[in-house]
C-alpha angles and dihedrals in degrees: 000000000000121000116261115256118250123219113205119203123184107232090217089069092060126093090225094055096111092048092047092051093047091053094048091048089059090062113082091217090070098045093112099039129117105229094192087078094050113139134180116216121199121188122215118250118274114260119250109265115247141168119230112239095236091051091050093049090048093050091048093049093048093046093050089052090049091050091048092054101040105024134244099275097066117116115216135197119221093268092056094045098053092046091048091049094046094235134115125263094244089053091052090047090053092048090051093045091050092049098246090122121028130189094200098120094046093045090057090056102036100041106251105312114127103256127153133210107213092214092055092045092048090051089051093050091046089055089051091052092049092051094054 
């Protein structure tokens, strides 16, 4: 994921510069600061999370193979799931954080630890593929 772009604005160019400086001078943390160098930095918005089609197809294929060999009723931890899907752990973390894969149903049963049912994960990935 690329870094977010930064927009630098010199505070001197703003209409509220004097008000901003007077407020900052009231705070003891800024007592030894040079306010002529004051800048405001704005970050661009985060991009919408997405899964590339080829990665999704690969994960589905690998997970289907895993289910065919080991059955549907196997419960996996995160390490087993990312290996079974053929993706990296950070990628799996991003997919979980973005809501592409949820552990909601397994957490209800297993008491909060992050466990995955391959069949449920496969269904979630298939829905994503159908929506694209």
